[in-house]
N, C-alpha and C positions, 0 to 999 in steps of 0.2 A: 600457538596463538599469537597473532600480531597485535601490537598495542598501538593506539592512536590517540590524539587529543580529542576530547569529547566536547560537543556543543554545551553551552551553559543551560542550566535548568530553565531560566527565563526564555532563552532562545527556543528551547524545545516546546515550552508552553505556548509561545506565540505561534510557532509552526503548527502545533496541534489546533489552535483556534482557527488558523487560516484553512487548514485542511477540513476541519469541521464545517466551516462556512461554505466551502465549495461543495461538500456533500449535501448540505442543506439546500443549496441552490440546485444541485443535481436533481434532488427530489422535486423541486418546483418545475424544472425543465421537463421532467418526465410527465408531470401532471399536465403541463401545457401541450405536450405532444399527444396526449390522450383526449384532448378537449373535443376533437371532431367526432369522437365515438359517443359523446354524451347527447342526450336529447336537447334540441335547440332551446327549449324554454329554461334550461338551467345552465347553459353555456356562459351567459353573461355574468351570472353570479359566481360561477367557478373561476372565470378569468379575473374578476375583481378581487376575489379572495386571494388568489395566488399573487396577483400584482401587489396587493397590500402587504403580504408577507415579505415579498421581495424588497419593497421599499423600506420596510421596517428593518430587514436584515442589512441592507446597504447603509442605512442611517446609523444602525448600531455599530457597524464596522468603523464608521467615521468618528462616532462619539467615543468609542473605546480605543481610538488611535491604532487600529490594527492595519489600516491600509498600507502603511509603509513596510509591513512585514510580508505582504504578498509578493511573489516573484513577478517578473515582467509579464510572463504568459498568464499567470493567475489573475493579475490585475485586469487584463483584457477580458477575461471571463467574468470577473466580478462587475466590470463596468458595462458589459453587454446588456442590451435590452432583454427582458424576460421573453423567452421563446426563440432567441436568436442563436443559441448554441447549435453548432453543427454536430453531425454524427461522430466525427473524430473527437470533438470535445467531450461528448457524452461517454465515448468508449474509454477515454483517458481517465476522466474523473471517476468513472465507475469503480476503478481499482484503487482509488486513493484511500479507501477504507483500510487497506492493508498498511499503507504508510501511517495513517492516523493511529492505527492499532499499535504500531511499533513506537510511536511517540508516547502514547499513554502507557505502554508497557515500560518504557525507559523512565517514566515518571512514577512507576509503581502503582498505577491505577488499575490495570487489567492484566490478565494472563494471555499468553500467546497460544492460539490453537495450533494443533499439529499442521504440517504443511499440506494436508489434503482438505483443510477446512478453512473457509474464509472467516474473518471477523464479521460480526453482525453490526451493520452500520448504525442501527437504532440504539444498540447498547453502547456504542462508542460516543454517540452524540450526547447521551444523558449526562455524563460527568462534566461536559463542557458548559451545559446550561446556556446555550446560545441565546442571544438577544436579551440577556440580563447582564448586570455588571460583572466584569471579569476579575475583579480585585481578589476575591477569595481563591479562585483557581490559580491565579498568578502568585499570590502570596504563599500558597501551600506547595507550589511546585518544587520538587526535590528529586534529583536523579538517583537511580539505583547505582550499585557499585560499577565502576568502569569496566572491570573484568567481565562482568555479565554481558555488557554491551559488545565488547570485543568478541566474546565467544559467539554471541548471536549473529554478529556480522559475518564471522567466518562460516557459520552454519548456513546462513542464507546464501552466501556465495557458492557453497557446495551444492545446495539444492538448485540454484540457478545453473550451475555447471551441468547438473544431471539433465535439466531441461534442454540445454544447448546440445548435449550429446544426442538426444532424441531428434532435435532439429537437424543435426548433421546427418544422422541416419536416414531421415525422411528425404533429405536432399540428395542422398547418394554420395556424400563426401567420403573421401578415403581417410582412415585413421592415420595417426602418426606412424612413420616407418618402424616396422618391427613390433607393432602393437595391434591389438584388436579392440573395438569398442567394448565388447563384452568383457574382456579381461580388465580393461580400465574401470568399467562400472563395478565389477566384483571387487577389485582392489580398493577403490575408494569407499564403496559401501561397507566393506569389512572394517576399514579404518574408522569410519564414522560410528559403526555399531560398537566397536571396542571402546570408544570414548563415552558410550552411553547415550549418544544422540539419535540413535535409531532403536525402536523397541524390539525389532527383530529383522531378519533378512528373509526375503522370499525369493527363492531361486537365485540367491546371491545378489539380489537387487534391493533398491529402496522400497519399503512397503508403503503403498498408498491405496486407500479405499479398499483395503483387505486383499490386495493382490500386488504383484510385482509392477514396478513402474513401467517396464517394457510392455505390459499387457493393457495399458490404458487405451481407451478409445480416443479418437481425435478430439472429441468434445471434452473428455476428462483431462486430456493432456493440455489443452488450451487453458483450462481453469488452473490446474496445478502449476503450470509454467508461469502464468500471470501472477499467482500468489508469490512464488519464489522471486520473480523479477522485481515486483513492487516492494517486497520486504528488503531485498538486497539494496534497492535504490534508497529506501528510507534509512537503512542502517549505515550506508556509506555517507549519507549526509550527517547522521548522528556522530559518525567517527571523523567528520571534517575532511573527507577526501575532496570535498568542494563545499563552499558556502553558497554557491549559486544553485538554488533549488532546480532551476530549469536545465542545468547542465551537470548532473552528477555522473561521474565516470562509472562504468559497469564492467571494466576489464576483469577477467576471471583468471586466477592463477591457482589452480588446484593441483597439488603435487601428490 
């Protein structure tokens, strides 16, 4: 297990608030994208309701002095007019629930689902109590033991490694000289299983959705890979591999 300096509890709490705000805004953007499917007579009311929530959310961020804690890219999203997010913005923020989940886990608020299961965004937003005073959440913020965070970071890196192996296989890349992808997968999976971080092995592989990782469909792989990447990203920030949220390194070193 590699040890790292850990972000402060207050820093993690602020990052959680920022991520929660983006997820709230994501929900509003999704609502705006569906407005054309509504009957014309209720579109105006729907738009006014969402715009009102958006303005309240933006004002709340200013009043609670959260704006300084958003990254440069996040600030652009927060400042954008409602309905102006692009598909790439929506695709990115869609997975930020996994990052928010890791922040709340590090604060001892939630448990982490297994790597084939997403955090539920609705349950993550509840403890943040967005658009209400943040003082209680900030005051009570306290981190779990650093060793648990270090272990979680290492595990997320391994799951991200497993996703990258599949990516390499799909591209037709050659494995390292003298090795095969299958042998490397079995070796790493065994090591992770021995440490108690896998419930079982299936065909010598990581178990996901009741089957071996190698048996995932393309759609299933996209989901599992995104979960691992986003958790790895969040945990690297928690372990201060970078303080710049927009530029967290994701180099993988699994031996």
